[in-house]
N, C-alpha and C positions, 0 to 999 in steps of 0.2 A: 754446485747447485744442491748436492746430495748434501752438504753439510748445512746449507742454510735451511733445508726442508727439517733434517733431523734437530736442528736447533728451534725452528719454529714448533716442532712436535711436542719437543722438553717443554717450551714455554708454555705451551698449550695446556701440557698434561700439569704442570705446575700450578697454572691458575685455576685448574677445575679443582686442584688438591687443596688449594687455600681454602675452598669453601668448607667450613667445619663439618657439613653434611656430607661431603662427598667421600665414599670410602670404596666405590666401585661397587658392581652389581652383587646383590645378595639375592639367594635362590631358596630361601627359607619359603615354608607355607606362610599362609596368613598369621600374622603377629601383632601384638600389641605394641611392640618394641619401636622406639623412633625409626623413622625411615633413613637407610644409609644415604640415600643421595637426593637432595632436594630437586625438584621438579624445575625451579629456576635456573638452577645448575645445568640441568639438561638442556634447556631451551638454549643457554647461553654457550654450551659447548658446541651445540649444533651450528650456532650462528658464527662464530668463533673460528671454528674448523673449516667453514666454507671461505670466511673471508681471510684469514692470516693463512692458511694453507694454500688454496687453491684461488685466492685473487677473485672471489665473487664481491659482487655489489650486494650490501645489505639494503633491502628496500622495506617500509613499513607495511604493516598489513593493511589492506585495502578495508574499508567499512564494509560492514555485512549488508548493508544497503547495495543492492547491485547498481554498479555505474553503467546507466544507458544499456541495460539488457533487460527487456521486457520477457524474456524466457523465463526468469530467474524471480523467484521471491526473496530468497536470500543468497548470500554468496555462499558455496557450499564448497568449494575447492580451492586450494591454493591458485590453480592457473585461472581464475576467472578473471582476475585483472588483467592478465597478461594476453586475453583473447584478440584483441586487436592486433598482437605482434603473429600470433598463429594464423589470424585470417587475412594477414597483410594489409589492414586498414589503418594501422599505426599511422600517426600524423609524423610525417618525417622530420618536422621541426621539434618534435617534442621530446622530451628529456627519454621517455620510454623507448623511443626510436634508437637510441643508444645502446639499450641493455644488450648485453652479449652473454655475462655468466650473472645469475644474481640467485640469492637466497632469501627466505624469509620465515617468520612464523605467522601463517594466516587465520584469522578468527574465522570460522565457518559454521554454520546453523544448518543442519537438515530437520525440517519440520514442514509439510505442506509441500506440496509438487511433486515431482518427478521422484526425489530422494526425501523420505519421510520416516524418522523415527520416533515420532512423537509418542505414538500408541505402545511402542516397544519399551521405552525408557520406564524403568522400575520393575519391569518383568523379570530382566535378566542382571548379569553383574557388568554388562559391557555397554549396552547402548546408551547414546547421549544426543540430546539435541544440540547442544553446543559443544564444540571441541576445536582444537589447534591443531592446525597441518603445517608441520616442518617440511620445507621443501627446497629444492635447488634446482636450477633451470639453467639450460644452454640453448641459445636462440641462434638462427640461422648457420646451423652446423658449426658453432664455436668449439664443441666437442660432442662425442656421441657415444655408442655404447660402450666402448672398453672403458673410457674415463669415467662415465657415469657409474660403472658397475664397481671399478676401482676405488673410486671415493666413497663409495658407499660402505663396501667392505673394510676399509680402512677405518672408517668413521667407528663403525660398531665395533671391531674387533681390537683396534689400537687405542683408541679416545675412550670408548665406552665399556672396553674390556669385555665384550661379552662373548663367552667361550665359542669358539668356531664350531666346536662339535653340536653346539645346540642350535646352530643355524642351519635352515634348509633353503633352497631355491627354486623356482619354477620359471620356465620360459615358454614360447609360444610354439605350439606343435604343428601350426599351419591350419590351412582352410582350403582343401580342395575345391569346394564348390565355389569359393572366393577367386582361386587362383593362387592362393597364399601359399608359399613354401615354409616349412618350419624355420625357426629362428635359430640356426645351427651356430650362428656367430655369436648369440649371446651364451649359449650352452658351452661354446668352447671357451669363452672368456672366463666364465664361472670355473669352469676346469682347471685353466690356467692359473687361477687366482688360489687352486688348492682345495676346491670343495670337491669332495669324494664323488663320484658319479651315482654313488647310491643316494645322495641326498639332493641330486639334480633332478626335478620332476618336470614333465612336458604335460601342458593342459590345452586344450580348443579355444577357439574366441570368446567363449563365454567367460572365462577366467582369466585368460592372457591376452585379449585384445580390447585396448580401451579405445573407447568414442567419446567426442564430446557431447554428440547430440544425434539425432537422425541424420543429419548432413555434417560436413565440416572436417577438420582435420582429426585424424584418429592413426593408431599404429599398435604393433606389438608392445606387450609391456612383461617384465621381469619382475617377479615379487620375491621379497625374504622373508622367509617365515621363521619363528621362534618355535622349540620344541618346549612346551611347559614340562613334558614328563622327564626331561632331561636323562633320557637313556635309559629309564627305568618303564619296561613293559613297552607297550605301542606308542609312537610318537604322538603329542598331541600339538598339532600345529595350529599356531594364530598368525595372519600377516601381520608383519610389522612395516614394511617399506614397498611402496610400488614405484617403480621406474618405467615410466611410458616413454617410447621412441616413436616420436610423431614424424612418420614419414608418409603417409597417405591421406587422400581427402577423399572422404564418403560423398558422392555426387546425389543429386536429387532422385537421379533414375536409380539409386541403390549400389551403383557400380563404384569401384575404387580406382583413383588416380593417383601418380605421385605427386607429394609436395613439391613446389618450386622451391623451398629450402625445408630441411628438417630441424628439428628441435627435441631437447631432452626436458621430460615435465614429470619430475618426482613428488611423492607425497609419502609423509610417515606421520600419523596420529601421535601426538605428544603424550597423551594420556595412556595409550597403550605402552610405548616405549617408556614411561616413567615406571608402569606397573612391573614391567620386565626388569628394569635397573633396580628397583626397590624390593623385588622377590614376592611380589603380590600376585595374587591369581586374580584380583578384580581392580579395575581403575578406580573405584571408590574407596579402595583401601589405602589410594597414594594420598600425598599431603597435598594434592590439588583439592582432593573433597573432605579429608579428615577433618578439617578446621570449621569446615560446615556441618559435617555430621557430629561434630561434639557440640557447636552452638545450636543445634536442632534438639539434641538430647538435654541440653541446659535449660531451653526455652521451652520445654515441651512435657506433659505430665507420662511420658512412656520410658520404658526400659531403654538401655544403650543399643546402640546399632551392633547386629550380630553377622550380617551378610546372608540372611537366609533368603531363599527364592522357593516359588511354588508352594506345596502344600506343608513345607517344613515352616512356611511364613506365616505362623498363626496371627489371624488379625490383620495381616498384610503391612504389619508395622515396619518391617524392613524396606518394601517396596515404598511406602510412602517415605521414608527417610531418603531414599534414591533419587524420588519423583521430584522432592522439593528442592534437594541439593542442586540437580541437574538444572532444572527450571529456574532457578533463582539467577543463576549463572546466566542462562541464556537470557533473561529478562534485563539482567544488568549489562550486559554487552550490546543488547539490540537498542534498549532506550539510551545507552550513551552514544551510539550511531546514529541517533535521531529516528527510530523505528518506535513508535508509541503503538499501545492497544487502540484498535480500532474496530471498524465495521467492514472492510473488505481488503481483499490481498494479504500482504505481509503482516499489517497490523491486526487483521482478523485473526491470523495464525496466532500472534503474539497475544492475542486477549485469552484465545483458547488456553494457551500456555500458563498464563497467570490463573485462570479459573480454575485449570485443573490442579496448580500447585495449591490455590485456597482451598479446592475440597479436600484433597488428601491431608493438609496440615490441620485443619479444622475438624473434619470428620473422623480421622485415623489418630493423629498425633495428638489430637485434643490442644492444637495450639491457641494461645490467648489471641485477641484480636489486635492488629497490628504488627501479628508476629513476623511476617514475610518481610515487610519493610525493615526490620531490624537485623536480617541477616545481610542487607545490602553492604555495611561496612566490612563484613567479612569476605565476601565477594572481591571488594575494592583491595582489602589486604593482600589476596592469594594472587590478584592477576593486574592490579593497579601499576605495578612498576613496568611491567611488560607492555601493558595497554593504558596510557596517562590519561587517556579519554574518560575511563571510569572515574580516577580521582577528580577529574575537573566537573564532572556532572555526578557525582554521589548523591548530594542532597535530592536534585532533580529525581533521580532514579529512586530514592526511598519514598518520596513524596508521592510519585506517580503510582507506584506498586501499592504504598498505604491506601491511596485515594480509591483505587482500582478494587482492592480486597475489600474495603468496607462497603462500596457500592454491591460489589457481588454477595456479600452476605446479607444485607437488607434486601436484596433481589431475591435470595434463598428463603429468608422467612415468608416474603410475601407471596413466593411462588408455592411454599408449602400450603398457606392459608387458602389458596385459590384452589389448590388440589383438593384441600379436604371439603372447601364448600361445594366443589363441582361433585366430588364422590356422593356428597348426602343428596344431591338431586338425580342421581343415577339409579336405575334397576339394578337387581342381582346379577343380571347377565349382559349388562350393557357394557361396551366398549367406551374407554375414555375418548372424549371428542378430540378430534384433530387439530380442529379450530383453537381449541385452549390450550394444548401443547405447544401448539407452533406460537401462540402469543406468548409463551413463558421462555422459547427458546432464543437462541444467539440473534437468530433473523428477526425475532418479535421484541417484545416490549423489554421483558426483564433479564435477557440474555443470559439463560441458564442453558448449558449443554443438553442435546436432547439426550444423549446417553444418561445423563443424570437424572433428566424426567423420567425416561422409562425406567430407570434402576429405582425412582420413589415410588412409582407406581407398581414395579414388580414387588417391593417389599410389602405393600398393599393388597397384593393379589389382584391386581386389575390389570387389563389387558388393554393396550393402546392402540387407536385405530390408524394402523400403518399405512393402509391403503390411502386414507385422507391425507395423512400425512406427507406422503410422495406426490399427492396432488399440489398441496401447497408448496412443496420443495420446487417444483417443476414452474409453478407460476411465479415465483420467488426468481428463479434462475431467468426466467423470460422477462420478467420486470427489469433485471439489472443489465440484461443485454440491451433492451430499449433505452434505459437512463444512460449507460456507458457512452462516454465520448467515441465517435466515430473513429474507426481506426483507418487512418491514413491508406490509401493504398499503395502497396509496394511499387516503387517506381524502378526503373533500370538500375541495375547495379553490376559493379565489377566484383567477380568472385576471385579468389584466391589464385585461381590460374591465371587469369586475365591481369590481375596486379603483377603477379610475378614475371609473367610474359614483358609487361612494360618494363619493369625493373632490368630483366635480361638484357633488353635491348637500349637501355640505359636513356630511356625517355625521362626526362627531369619532371618533377611535380608540377601541378599547373600553377604560372605566376597570377595569384589572384590579386595582388596589391591594387591594380586598377580601381577594384570596388571602393576603395576611400578616394576615388579622383572624384571629388565634387566641391563645389564653392557656394558661399552665400552672397547674392547679388544686393546690390543698393537697395532694390526695391523690395528686399526681404523674401525673393523668391531663391530656390536652388537651381544651379546649373549642374548637370550630371553628363559628364564628358564620355563619349563613344570609346570603343576598344577595338583596336585593329588586331585581329588573330588569324592564326593558321590551324586549319584542320588536320591533327596529327593522326586521329583514330575514329573510326564510325563503329557503334555497335547496333545488333538488330535487337529487338525485343528480348529474345530468349539470352542474349548477352554475348553473342558470337561476333567476333571481330572481323568487319567487312572493309574490302577498299571503298565501296560507294553503296548509296542507298537511292532506291528511286522515287518517283512521285507518290504521295500519299503514304510513305511508310513512315511509322513512328519509329524513332531512332534514338541512340545516345553519340552524343559529339562531345570528343576530347580534344581541347584546343591547347594551344602554348601557352595561352593566357586568358584573362576574363576579367570583366568588371562585374559579372553576376556574384552576389553573395549567394552561397551554399548552405541550406539550412545545417544550423548548429548553434551552439549556445543558449537554445530556447527562441531563436529569432526565426521566422518563417524565410523560405527560398525567395530570391527575387523572381519575377516573372517579366517577360519582355520579347523581344523577337533579335534575329540576325539577318543582314544581308551579305549576297556574295558581293565581292569588290566588281564594281561596273553593271551590276545588276540590282540596283537600289530599288526597285519597284516590285521585287519578288520577297515577301516577308517569309522567314522559316519562324512561325512563334516556338517560343521556350517556355514550357509550362513550369520547369523547376529546374534547380541545380543542385546536385548532391556532392560531397565531399567522401571520396573513396581513398583511403591510404594516402592523401595529399594530392589525389588528381580529382578535378572537378569535373563530373560528367554532367552534361546538358541534356535535358530530355525534352526532344522538338518532334514537330512534324514536318517532313519534307515535302513542300509544294511542287518542288522539281529536283532533279538530280544533284547529288552532293557526293563530292568524292575527298579522298584524302589529298592535302596539298592545298585544296581550295583557300584562298584568302578572305576572310570576312569580318563584317563589321557588327560589333553587338551593340545593343541598344537596350536598357533596362526601362521597365515601365515606370516612368518618375512618380506616379500619384501612388502606386504600390510601395514603390522603394520609401517614398516621404513619409507615407503612413507607418511603415515599420519604423523608420528612425524616429519618428515622433513618441512612437509606444517604447522603444527601447529606452530612450533618454527617459520618459515619464517612469519605467520601472526602475531605472537607478535611483531617480528622485523618491521613490514610493518606497523602496529599500531603506535609503537613508531617513524618510520621514519617521518609517516604523521604527527605526533605532533611536531616533530623537523621543519619539512618544514612549515607547515602552521599554528602554534601556539599550546600554550599547552592547549587553549579549544577545539581543534578538538575531536570530541566524535564518538567513534566506533556506528554504528547502528546494526550490524549483521555481521555474516561469517557464512561460510560452507567449509568443505575442505573435499579432498579425496586424494587418491595417484596421482591422475593425474592432479589436478589444485585447488587452492584456491580461494574463493570468499570473499570480503570484502566491507561491505557499510559503508561508512563514512558519516557524518554530514559534509555539504561545503556549504557557500554561492554562490559560483560562481563555474565553471567547473574549475578542474584543468588544468593549464597551460601545455604546453610540458616541460617547463623549471623547473617546479614543480615536474611532473612525473619523469624526469630524476634525479632531486635531491633527491627524494625519495629512487631511485633505489640506488644511490650512497651511503646514508646513511646506507642502508640494506647491501650492499656491503661490506662497511667499517667494520660494525660488524662482518659479516661473514669471512671477510680475518683477523681478528684479534682472532678467534677460540676461542671466551669466552666460560667460564664455565656456564652452565644452572643450576641453584641452584632450587631445590623444595623442600618444607617443609608444613607439616601440622600446621597451629597454629589456635588458638582461634579466631573465627569471631570477637570478639569485638575488638582485637588487630589491625584489618586492618582497622577500623571506620575513624579516623582521621589522615591516613599517607599522606601527601601532593603528589600528582602525581601517586597515585596508581590507576590502571584502573580497572574498574571492570563494568558490565552489569546490566540492570533491570532485574536480575533473582534471584531467590531463591537460596541461596546458603547453602551448608551443613556447620554445626559447630561440629568439626573443618573444617577448607576451605584448600584449597592447595593453596599455593602462589609459583609462576614460577617467579625469579629473573634471569636476564641476567647480569652475570659479578659481581655481588656484592651477599655476601651471606645473606640469607633471614632474620635473625636477624638484620643485617646492616641496610637493606633496610627498613625494618618495624620502625626503630627507627626514630620518626619524627625529632629530631635533626639532623640528617644525610643529610636529603634532597636526599638521594640517589634514591629515586623513581621518582624524576624530571630530574635525569642524566641518566638513563637508562631504560629498558623496565620491569616493575614489574607489575604483573597482578593476579587477582584471577583467578584460572583456574584447572580444575580436568582432563584436557586432558593429552595425553603422550607426552613427548617432547625428543627432543635430549639431549645430556648430554655435548656437545659443539655445539657451532655455526657453525664451519667449515663445517660441514657435509650437511649443506644448500648448498653448492656450489656457487649458485648465485640465483637472483630472479629479473624476468622480468614481468613487468606488462604490459599483453598482450590485456587487453580491458579495455575502461571505457565509462560508460554512465551515463544519469541523470535518475534514478528511479524518481524521484520528483524534485520540487523546493527544493532545501537545501540538497539533499540526492544523492551522488555518488556512483556508484557499481563499484570496480575494479575487475579485473580478473588475476591472475598472477600464472605462473610456477615456478618452481624451478630447480637446479641441471642440469641434461643434457637436459632437455627440454628447459631451460631457456639458455644454450649455443646455441642450434639449433636455436632458435628464433633470438637471436643476429646475428648468422651467415647468417640466411636468409634476417634479416635487412639489414646488411653489401652488399648482395648480391643485393637486389632491389635497395639499394642506388647507386650502381654502373651503374644500368640500367637506371635509371634515370639520372643520370649524363651524360651517353651517349646520352639520348635524346636530352639533353639541348644542347649538341654539335651540334647534327644533326641539331636543330632547329636554331641554332646560324649560321650555315654554309648556310641557305636557300635552298628554293626548286627552281629546275628549270623548273619543269612543274607539273601539276595538280595531276598526279598520284603518283608521288612522295609524295606530300605534305598531300594528301588523306593518302597514307600509313603510314607516319609519325603521322597523326591525329588517326588513329586506333591503331599503336602501343602505343601511349600515353592511350588511352581509355583502352587498354589490361592492361597496367601496372596500372591505376588506379584501375583496378578490382582486381589485384593479390595485390597492396599493401593493400587496403581496406579488404580482405578477409583473408590475411597470417597471422600466428602466429609470431608476432615479436612485438619488443618493441612499444607500444603505443606512447609515445613521438615521435619515429621516422616516425611512421606511420602518425602522425598528421603533423610534418614536410614535409614529402614526398608528403602528399597529397595536401598540400597547393602549394608545387611546381608544381606538375604535373597539378592542375588546371590552375594556371598560364602559364604552357606551352600550354595546351589545349586552352585557350583563345588566345594565338598568334599564334598559330598553325590555329586555325580557322580564325584568322584576315589574315594571310597569303593565305589561301585558298581562302578567299573572294576576297582579290586582283587580285590573279592569274585568278580567274573565271571573276571577272570584266574586266580584260584586254583582256581576251579570247573572252567575251561577246562583247565588244567594235568593235574586230577587225570582227568577223562574222556577225554583225549588219551591218556594213559599206558595207561588201561584199554581204549582201542580198539587201541592200537598191539600191547597184548600179545595181544589177541584175533585180529590181523590179521597173518599174515606179509607180508613184503615183497613188493609185487606193484604193478602200474600201477593198482589200482583197489582203492577201499574204498567200499562203500555198506552203511550200516549204520542203525540207530535208537538214538538216546542221549537221557536225560533231561536236558531243559533248562528252566531257569525263564522264560527268554525268547529272542527271535530273536538279540538281542546276544550273548548267551551261546553259543548254537549257531554262531554266525558266528566266534567267537573259537575254539571248539573246532576247526572246519574250518582256519582260518587257522592254528594251532598244529600241526596234524596235517601239513599241506603243508610248513610250517618244516622239520619234523622228517623230513619223507620228500617231497622235491621232484619227483621223477619219478612222483608218486602223484596221481591225480584222485581227489577225494573227494565224496560227497554223503551228507549224513545228515539224517536225518528225526527230528523229536520230538514223540510224540503230547503233546497237552494235554487239558484238561477238554473234555467234551462233544462230542469226537471231532474236534476241530480239531486241525491236524498242521501244523507248523512245517518248512522247508526250506530248507537253506545246502548251497552247493556250491562248487567251485573245482577248475579245471582245472590238469592238470600243465603246467610250463613247455615241455614237449618235444611237447605234444600237436600234431596236425593242426590247420590253419588251420581246418578245416569245424567241428571240436568246440569250441565256446563253452560257457561256464558258464550264459550267459542262456538259451540255447536247450534245455540239459539240464534247468534248473530248471523250464522253461516246459512241458517234455513230462511231468515228473511232476506238476507242479502242475497242470497242465489234466486230466491223468489224475483228479486229486482233486478237480476242479470249483473249482479256485481261479485263482491268478495268481502271477504272477512277474515280478522285474526286476532289472536289473544290467547287469554288461558281459562282454566275451569272456571274461576271467578270473575273474570272481566273481560271484555271484549268490545271491539269496533269494528265499522265496515262501512262500505259505501255501495251505492247501486243507483239506478235511474228508471223511474216509473212516475206517471201521470195519474195512477189509482193509489194513492195513500191507503185508502181506506182497506184494500184489500191486502196490502201489506201490512197493516195493523193486524187484519183478522188473522193473517198467517202468524204472525206472532203470538198472538192470545192463544189460537188454536194448539201451537207447539208447547206452550208454557203450561197451558191447562192439562195437557197429556201428560207432561211430565211430573207436574205437581199431584 
């Protein structure tokens, strides 16, 4: 054994040495000489070490899009993808359930949320928003402290050849308040490995106790530090590697309980390790960043990067270098993983990152337009071999970055013009209006970061109305909360202790294969079988395991088998009921079923006592299940139709369905056109009309790996996995030579489906919106709902046609024209809010908005003609003078204002106020003050004096104003108007 280990070590070192860049770690200060060891070799050496010498399985990096974890904006640690193992919820049939010792290099993003390094990036020499975390894991006690520490020490000192005297370690010093003793075991392990006691440090829980979150698995950790000083003067320690020993669970009440199984979770930042091995004091000086910094220098009109920080960085040039280099890496990684700049959540954070990069590149580095996009090939060159998705999506990344950069620069120019225009209207001591700043911000129309707006105002010596801005922020937060999809109430759940106890007792996972026990009858209906089962365990609402539950008690039931579909894969849980054997008249309603680590937990209310060992019979709600089956098969057809219409590279981003409707997120470069939406519906209708057979079969996961066209998501699939194929038997669909998966819908899916497509009836896309740049969300209905949507769409189309004909005939008077305009407005609202085909909605709205413009033009022409006629009548009645106060009939305030304007245009030295009596005593008022009037004579004050006399209100400016009131004595109102004007004149 020792011989084979030594041989493996020699082979590993030879493999490393074969890299021409590998010459061992250098400890020189910052230097312009070529790096001694390439970052790619460092990454490879780590992975090969754990695979070849210690039998670890290498797993790919997970996407930086969190998989089913709403607590995260981005994957921010190597352990994220293994959370199901730590929590005990991993599907026992999945590949992950078999993991014992694994290693990988994980893409991580820390920007937004609890871990947020965004604003620190550029300010120093170490912070990054994207980084790579090298890690090794041991699950279920495969190995623990001694092996983990030994492996880490062996890799650092024997493979990377870091001098032992430059490595320090720390261990957990205990926490008396939590009842935790010092981790002397780890201390003794380091001492036995030859680390001098003087370089073994102890720290408390803040430094050396790692927690996943407020609750969940946690444990003491030991950290390995590197001494930058190298024994010269006081040590300068930087953390290199963190080894976490998960052995506790933080409960909801804050207490700590032992975990059923212990795990090792380690993480070491590649960037910092490379800096150590290349003898650099900054990660930005390594070959992970130097190609980018060189490209920035070549593409911008600035001096080369010198690594300066703080006051030494004159003009913040080096800060901008670091910001741009870091951010373009993050943008490339995120976009390659399907996160696009958008307006909420992770997409909003990415949008801020992109715009921050644009600001620094254009304002400080003087980069030309389109510069950021030109850096994408450099990112692909440095990271593409490790993460091939960068190579596959390089063109899309560059296009998205360039498009958003151009849009932001255009917004920046518009923003400056708006700020300048607003400043011209402010007094010397006025604050900049919050409503204008908000309209410029990311939450408003232009998408400028608020800190940039404040900086632009600061440069002009103007203070922003911060209190007003805070009010807008609170209103926006409330609006988003109202618009957000309702969060489903957390049901009963099995925690890590409950799952561990079930596994300790040897309770097998729930057999849920009966959920697929249904058949299609000759009459076209579906027959759903019942399921006989035994109660294995009962749980109270707080998750406590009990032997029985009483009448009226909400509880969780664990059975040996079930025909209920537990919510997963985007399909809603089944509903239904169960009865006890021999007591079929007492129904136990089941509200939902959830999967917890392979166990199906049924959430029910007990009308009578129920206890462990009872025999029960389960019945699913047939209408609910059939609705879900219909929507799920329709979802597969929709996915297929989108690929047919938009191209084979079209990727699903997520979906959710229940009996009412389905939601489907798809990656798109641009919003779908009405023609594309209609084509998608037609493709689905064709498949439905052909009433194709839907084939379903479980196969080995390995058989699905290389099938061209097979649809799957970034999920952990069980093995064997269920394949759903429309119109083609599964065996034929999975034959790579058949190319069948390119010709029809073939997907990995655990959901319940129709057995023939005809029962879908119809599919109508009723909604569409951009979630973010590159992601479109579609809403659709099927069957009877789809038919109703089409009928409503046709009815509204007829109304639009009638409105078009009315407009073509022309209006003889303003009342009729206004009526038509209002009818068009009501139609716009009806079309905008009705459940109807989205392609038709888009077409009808375009037509209606064109009709609205034509109607408004017609109204303006009519009003101008009426105003001209009334203006002539008034001029004939009044001789030239400084004042006209009179009454005139006018259909609307708009007409009255036009009469006042035309009078003043023809008699510019005359101040005019007109009243127009309306039905039921209402009076309209409009006025304009002559150009040469005294400064104290304002139109707004004049209108206010008259309208207040009539018990009304007025608004306007110094020159022109309008208002309303009510009076039966017009002469008194006219007298008030004349008296006020004569007093001012």
